[in-house]
VOBA-1610 file (N, C-alpha, C; in pm, whole numbers, padded with zeros to 5 digits, always signed):
BEGIN
Unk-10494+02770-07584Unk-10368+02800-07522Unk-10379+02782-07371Unk-10302+02698-07315Unk-10300+02670-07170Unk-10184+02748-07106Unk-10215+02864-07054Unk-10109+02948-06997Unk-10048+02882-06876Unk-09916+02881-06877Unk-09836+02830-06764Unk-09714+02917-06755Unk-09637+02909-06646Unk-09519+02982-06622Unk-09541+03135-06638Unk-09645+03183-06573Unk-09673+03326-06575Unk-09574+03397-06488Unk-09524+03506-06537Unk-09435+03597-06468Unk-09498+03734-06463Unk-09485+03800-06353Unk-09540+03938-06336Unk-09429+04020-06267Unk-09403+04132-06327Unk-09306+04232-06265Unk-09381+04361-06238Unk-09378+04400-06108Unk-09436+04530-06071Unk-09317+04618-06034Unk-09310+04731-06106Unk-09196+04818-06090Unk-09205+04903-05961Unk-09092+04936-05905Unk-09089+05024-05789Unk-09116+05165-05835Unk-09158+05250-05743Unk-09176+05395-05775Unk-09042+05460-05790Unk-09042+05573-05861Unk-08919+05644-05887Unk-08843+05685-05763Unk-08915+05716-05658Unk-08847+05761-05536Unk-08810+05646-05440Unk-08832+05522-05481Unk-08793+05407-05397Unk-08642+05390-05390Unk-08594+05346-05277Unk-08451+05319-05261Unk-08429+05167-05240Unk-08379+05107-05344Unk-08360+04958-05338Unk-08227+04929-05273Unk-08232+04857-05158Unk-08111+04814-05091Unk-08120+04658-05087Unk-08036+04595-05166Unk-08046+04447-05179Unk-08022+04377-05042Unk-07938+04434-04959Unk-07914+04372-04827Unk-08041+04365-04747Unk-08121+04469-04755Unk-08247+04469-04678Unk-08346+04369-04740Unk-08347+04348-04868Unk-08433+04250-04928Unk-08391+04110-04887Unk-08260+04086-04874Unk-08211+03961-04829Unk-08261+03932-04684Unk-08263+04039-04599Unk-08315+04021-04465Unk-08463+03977-04468Unk-08543+04037-04559Unk-08683+03999-04573Unk-08690+03851-04617Unk-08611+03811-04718Unk-08610+03675-04764Unk-08572+03581-04651Unk-08470+03615-04575Unk-08432+03528-04461Unk-08545+03516-04360Unk-08620+03622-04337Unk-08730+03614-04243Unk-08843+03524-04298Unk-08869+03540-04430Unk-08972+03457-04491Unk-08937+03306-04477Unk-08808+03279-04501Unk-08762+03139-04492Unk-08775+03089-04348Unk-08745+03173-04252Unk-08754+03134-04111Unk-08896+03110-04065Unk-08990+03189-04120Unk-09129+03180-04081Unk-09207+03072-04156Unk-09158+03024-04264Unk-09231+02931-04350Unk-09210+02790-04301Unk-09295+02698-04357Unk-09269+02558-04340Unk-09135+02522-04397Unk-09070+02421-04343Unk-08931+02392-04380Unk-08911+02374-04530Unk-09005+02316-04600Unk-08987+02286-04741Unk-09035+02395-04837Unk-09090+02502-04780Unk-09145+02606-04872Unk-09041+02673-04961Unk-08932+02717-04896Unk-08826+02786-04967Unk-08699+02704-04962Unk-08630+02707-05077Unk-08505+02629-05090Unk-08382+02710-05053Unk-08376+02836-05101Unk-08264+02920-05068Unk-08281+03053-05138Unk-08190+03143-05119Unk-08184+03268-05191Unk-08053+03276-05266Unk-08051+03357-05368Unk-07927+03380-05442Unk-07904+03532-05461Unk-07785+03573-05446Unk-07757+03713-05454Unk-07679+03741-05590Unk-07749+03805-05680Unk-07691+03842-05808Unk-07678+03992-05819Unk-07672+04059-05707Unk-07676+04205-05707Unk-07548+04262-05768Unk-07446+04185-05783Unk-07326+04229-05848Unk-07334+04238-05997Unk-07442+04179-06053Unk-07461+04173-06197Unk-07529+04298-06248Unk-07471+04368-06343Unk-07531+04485-06396Unk-07665+04456-06464Unk-07767+04530-06428Unk-07898+04515-06488Unk-07945+04366-06493Unk-07927+04302-06381Unk-07952+04160-06374Unk-08070+04126-06282Unk-08069+04000-06227Unk-08179+03956-06149Unk-08179+03999-06001Unk-08084+04076-05960Unk-08082+04130-05822Unk-08069+04021-05718Unk-08166+04006-05632Unk-08167+03898-05534Unk-08288+03813-05558Unk-08274+03682-05538Unk-08374+03585-05578Unk-08402+03489-05463Unk-08530+03472-05434Unk-08574+03368-05337Unk-08632+03253-05413Unk-08574+03136-05397Unk-08618+03016-05473Unk-08708+02927-05384Unk-08821+02893-05443Unk-08908+02794-05376Unk-08941+02685-05481Unk-09007+02581-05438Unk-09038+02472-05533Unk-09129+02516-05644Unk-09224+02601-05618Unk-09319+02633-05723Unk-09305+02771-05787Unk-09241+02867-05709Unk-09233+03003-05750Unk-09099+03059-05710Unk-09041+03145-05795Unk-08926+03227-05758Unk-08970+03369-05741Unk-08919+03435-05642Unk-08942+03577-05615Unk-08811+03651-05627Unk-08812+03765-05694Unk-08683+03839-05698Unk-08707+03990-05705Unk-08608+04059-05657Unk-08602+04203-05677Unk-08516+04219-05801Unk-08583+04225-05911Unk-08522+04221-06041Unk-08476+04355-06089Unk-08368+04362-06157Unk-08320+04490-06214Unk-08294+04478-06365Unk-08367+04387-06432Unk-08352+04370-06578Unk-08375+04500-06647Unk-08295+04526-06748Unk-08301+04647-06826Unk-08280+04770-06736Unk-08212+04752-06628Unk-08179+04859-06531Unk-08306+04923-06470Unk-08413+04844-06445Unk-08537+04891-06386Unk-08574+04797-06274Unk-08568+04846-06150Unk-08603+04763-06038Unk-08751+04736-06026Unk-08782+04614-05986Unk-08922+04576-05959Unk-08922+04442-05893Unk-09043+04405-05843Unk-09060+04274-05788Unk-09107+04179-05899Unk-09034+04066-05914Unk-09066+03968-06022Unk-09116+03842-05960Unk-09240+03806-05995Unk-09301+03678-05953Unk-09282+03584-06072Unk-09218+03471-06050Unk-09186+03374-06154Unk-09247+03238-06121Unk-09359+03210-06178Unk-09433+03084-06150Unk-09364+02970-06229Unk-09332+02862-06160Unk-09258+02753-06221Unk-09341+02625-06239Unk-09438+02605-06150Unk-09511+02477-06152Unk-09638+02492-06236Unk-09694+02378-06275Unk-09818+02375-06358Unk-09934+02418-06265Unk-10020+02501-06318Unk-10134+02553-06247Unk-10260+02514-06319Unk-10360+02469-06245Unk-10489+02425-06306Unk-10585+02545-06310Unk-10688+02533-06392Unk-10792+02636-06403Unk-10796+02698-06542Unk-10891+02792-06557Unk-10899+02860-06684Unk-10784+02967-06689Unk-10755+03015-06808Unk-10651+03117-06820Unk-10682+03238-06733Unk-10809+03281-06730Unk-10848+03394-06641Unk-10818+03367-06497Unk-10855+03248-06452Unk-10826+03210-06312Unk-10676+03210-06285Unk-10595+03160-06375Unk-10452+03154-06355Unk-10389+03291-06355Unk-10437+03377-06442Unk-10385+03513-06446Unk-10425+03588-06318Unk-10547+03573-06279Unk-10598+03641-06157Unk-10520+03598-06035Unk-10499+03464-06021Unk-10425+03411-05908Unk-10279+03460-05907Unk-10216+03465-06023Unk-10077+03515-06031Unk-10071+03663-05989Unk-10169+03745-06028Unk-10171+03885-05988Unk-10193+03897-05839Unk-10282+03814-05783Unk-10307+03816-05640Unk-10182+03784-05560Unk-10115+03677-05601Unk-09991+03639-05528Unk-09883+03746-05545Unk-09871+03805-05662Unk-09771+03910-05684Unk-09800+04032-05597Unk-09920+04078-05596Unk-09962+04196-05522Unk-09952+04173-05372Unk-09982+04052-05327Unk-09966+04019-05186Unk-09819+04035-05144Unk-09729+03985-05224Unk-09589+03992-05193Unk-09542+04144-05195Unk-09590+04214-05293Unk-09555+04357-05296Unk-09601+04430-05173Unk-09722+04399-05128Unk-09771+04463-05004Unk-09681+04424-04885Unk-09646+04293-04879Unk-09556+04249-04770Unk-09426+04327-04771Unk-09373+04350-04888Unk-09250+04427-04897Unk-09272+04570-04848Unk-09381+04631-04893Unk-09408+04769-04850Unk-09419+04782-04699Unk-09471+04674-04637Unk-09494+04678-04491Unk-09372+04625-04413Unk-09272+04572-04479Unk-09158+04507-04410Unk-09072+04607-04339Unk-09051+04585-04213Unk-08966+04678-04129Unk-08822+04681-04189Unk-08777+04566-04243Unk-08640+04557-04294Unk-08615+04662-04408Unk-08718+04699-04480Unk-08702+04788-04596Unk-08709+04934-04554Unk-08737+04962-04429Unk-08735+05096-04371Unk-08821+05198-04447Unk-08938+05150-04498Unk-09030+05236-04571Unk-08969+05308-04693Unk-08867+05244-04749Unk-08799+05306-04865Unk-08843+05248-04997Unk-08933+05151-04998Unk-08978+05084-05124Unk-09124+05087-05132Unk-09176+05141-05242Unk-09319+05138-05278Unk-09326+05087-05425Unk-09438+05028-05455Unk-09454+04973-05591Unk-09558+05054-05671Unk-09534+05066-05799Unk-09619+05143-05892Unk-09715+05047-05956Unk-09838+05039-05910Unk-09934+04950-05964Unk-09983+04985-06106Unk-09940+05103-06150Unk-09980+05150-06284Unk-09882+05111-06390Unk-09774+05042-06352Unk-09671+04996-06450Unk-09629+04857-06419Unk-09679+04762-06499Unk-09657+04620-06473Unk-09617+04551-06605Unk-09533+04452-06590Unk-09493+04368-06703Unk-09550+04230-06680Unk-09628+04182-06776Unk-09686+04047-06770Unk-09617+03961-06872Unk-09563+03847-06832Unk-09480+03758-06916Unk-09529+03613-06911Unk-09501+03541-07018Unk-09514+03398-07017Unk-09370+03343-07044Unk-09316+03275-06943Unk-09181+03234-06947Unk-09168+03097-07009Unk-09230+03082-07128Unk-09225+02954-07196Unk-09256+02982-07347Unk-09149+02978-07428Unk-09161+03012-07571Unk-09245+02914-07648Unk-09257+02789-07595Unk-09342+02691-07660Unk-09490+02728-07645Unk-09526+02767-07526Unk-09667+02805-07503Unk-09697+02938-07569Unk-09609+03039-07552Unk-09637+03173-07603Unk-09510+03229-07672Unk-09492+03199-07799Unk-09379+03262-07870Unk-09407+03412-07876Unk-09298+03487-07888Unk-09313+03633-07889Unk-09352+03682-08023Unk-09484+03660-08054Unk-09541+03699-08183Unk-09676+03765-08158Unk-09726+03837-08256Unk-09856+03910-08240Unk-09970+03813-08212Unk-09966+03693-08267Unk-10076+03597-08244Unk-10090+03564-08094Unk-09976+03548-08026Unk-09982+03520-07882Unk-10046+03638-07811Unk-10012+03756-07846Unk-10070+03878-07785Unk-10220+03879-07805Unk-10270+03848-07925Unk-10413+03851-07951Unk-10485+03742-07876Unk-10426+03624-07858Unk-10488+03513-07786Unk-10494+03539-07636Unk-10390+03600-07577Unk-10383+03625-07435Unk-10462+03748-07393Unk-10468+03847-07477Unk-10522+03979-07446Unk-10663+03972-07385Unk-10762+03900-07436Unk-10897+03900-07377Unk-10900+03856-07232Unk-10831+03751-07200Unk-10827+03702-07060Unk-10754+03801-06967Unk-10649+03860-07021Unk-10573+03953-06939Unk-10657+04081-06914Unk-10724+04129-07020Unk-10808+04249-07004Unk-10920+04218-06900Unk-10980+04103-06901Unk-11086+04069-06812Unk-11036+04083-06665Unk-10916+04030-06638Unk-10861+04038-06501Unk-10819+04183-06463Unk-10756+04251-06560Unk-10718+04387-06533Unk-10835+04483-06506Unk-10943+04463-06574Unk-11061+04545-06548Unk-11114+04521-06405Unk-11105+04398-06356Unk-11141+04372-06216Unk-11036+04442-06119Unk-10913+04435-06157Unk-10807+04486-06071Unk-10810+04636-06066Unk-10824+04704-06175Unk-10823+04850-06183Unk-10961+04912-06159Unk-11068+04833-06172Unk-11201+04881-06157Unk-11253+04958-06276Unk-11182+04953-06382Unk-11218+05022-06505Unk-11133+04971-06620Unk-11149+05028-06738Unk-11068+04990-06850Unk-10971+05097-06890Unk-10932+05178-06792Unk-10840+05290-06817Unk-10697+05245-06806Unk-10658+05154-06897Unk-10521+05104-06904Unk-10490+05067-07049Unk-10365+05056-07081Unk-10325+05020-07211Unk-10233+04897-07211Unk-10234+04824-07318Unk-10147+04704-07332Unk-10071+04713-07462Unk-09945+04676-07453Unk-09866+04664-07575Unk-09754+04562-07554Unk-09713+04498-07663Unk-09605+04403-07652Unk-09482+04480-07611Unk-09407+04420-07517Unk-09287+04485-07466Unk-09174+04484-07568Unk-09174+04383-07655Unk-09069+04373-07755Unk-09127+04287-07872Unk-09082+04318-07992Unk-09120+04237-08107Unk-09006+04143-08150Unk-08901+04137-08071Unk-08786+04048-08101Unk-08827+03909-08060Unk-08832+03820-08160Unk-08880+03682-08134Unk-08784+03605-08043Unk-08661+03657-08026Unk-08566+03589-07936Unk-08594+03618-07788Unk-08675+03720-07759Unk-08712+03752-07621Unk-08836+03681-07583Unk-08853+03661-07451Unk-08975+03596-07408Unk-09093+03690-07426Unk-09213+03632-07438Unk-09333+03705-07463Unk-09366+03788-07342Unk-09387+03917-07362Unk-09421+04010-07254Unk-09515+04116-07299Unk-09605+04157-07211Unk-09698+04266-07238Unk-09676+04374-07131Unk-09652+04495-07179Unk-09637+04610-07091Unk-09780+04664-07058Unk-09814+04675-06930Unk-09941+04724-06887Unk-09914+04867-06829Unk-09990+04964-06884Unk-09978+05099-06834Unk-10118+05148-06799Unk-10134+05191-06673Unk-10268+05239-06626Unk-10261+05379-06574Unk-10375+05438-06554Unk-10383+05573-06496Unk-10469+05574-06371Unk-10453+05476-06288Unk-10542+05457-06177Unk-10494+05527-06051Unk-10365+05547-06036Unk-10306+05604-05915Unk-10347+05525-05789Unk-10371+05394-05803Unk-10406+05307-05698Unk-10285+05232-05645Unk-10273+05217-05514Unk-10162+05146-05457Unk-10186+04995-05472Unk-10081+04916-05442Unk-10098+04772-05458Unk-10202+04716-05366Unk-10218+04770-05251Unk-10324+04719-05156Unk-10463+04733-05212Unk-10491+04847-05277Unk-10621+04864-05335Unk-10644+04773-05454Unk-10541+04761-05536Unk-10551+04667-05654Unk-10573+04527-05607Unk-10503+04488-05501Unk-10519+04352-05448Unk-10661+04334-05393Unk-10712+04432-05314Unk-10847+04423-05267Unk-10951+04406-05372Unk-10931+04482-05482Unk-11024+04472-05598Unk-11030+04329-05650Unk-10914+04260-05656Unk-10911+04127-05710Unk-10966+04024-05612Unk-10932+04042-05486Unk-10973+03947-05381Unk-11120+03955-05356Unk-11186+04067-05387Unk-11328+04080-05366Unk-11414+04043-05484Unk-11355+03985-05585Unk-11433+03945-05703Unk-11497+03808-05680
//
């Protein structure tokens, strides 16, 4: 199984205050600071109930403050083909996701109102051909994901379960940990491997 189109959603903490206008300000700054071709544009879907919130589109990755199932979080959506072993691809996707979460937590535009809960993460493969939403996909992906999560959390004190057994939904694994570690510490653990 050659994992591609990895998506990771890190949920905000319960006390976070999500203001879409402030996230748009962050996206505008990222676009202004980046090379001209890095980002294409942003889209505002904040009017949609339990939808994608606001989305920053780039050639290889989309970033969004997602509110699917009425739960806010940062969604990293990898679109381009990535080389390497599945462990390497999973690790790199987590690094990029956690880096962006840290940038949000530090962003002046968000007024210190948003923090991310590193103990609650949704890992998805946004390609039903590569990973149909069946138990076999879970069993095949689980060893590589566990390897990366043990590096990230520094232990095996986490649980994995399929987010849904409905074959019409994309494949997703709910990660629940008891680490009480912030995204900066989780990121440091991965970057120092």
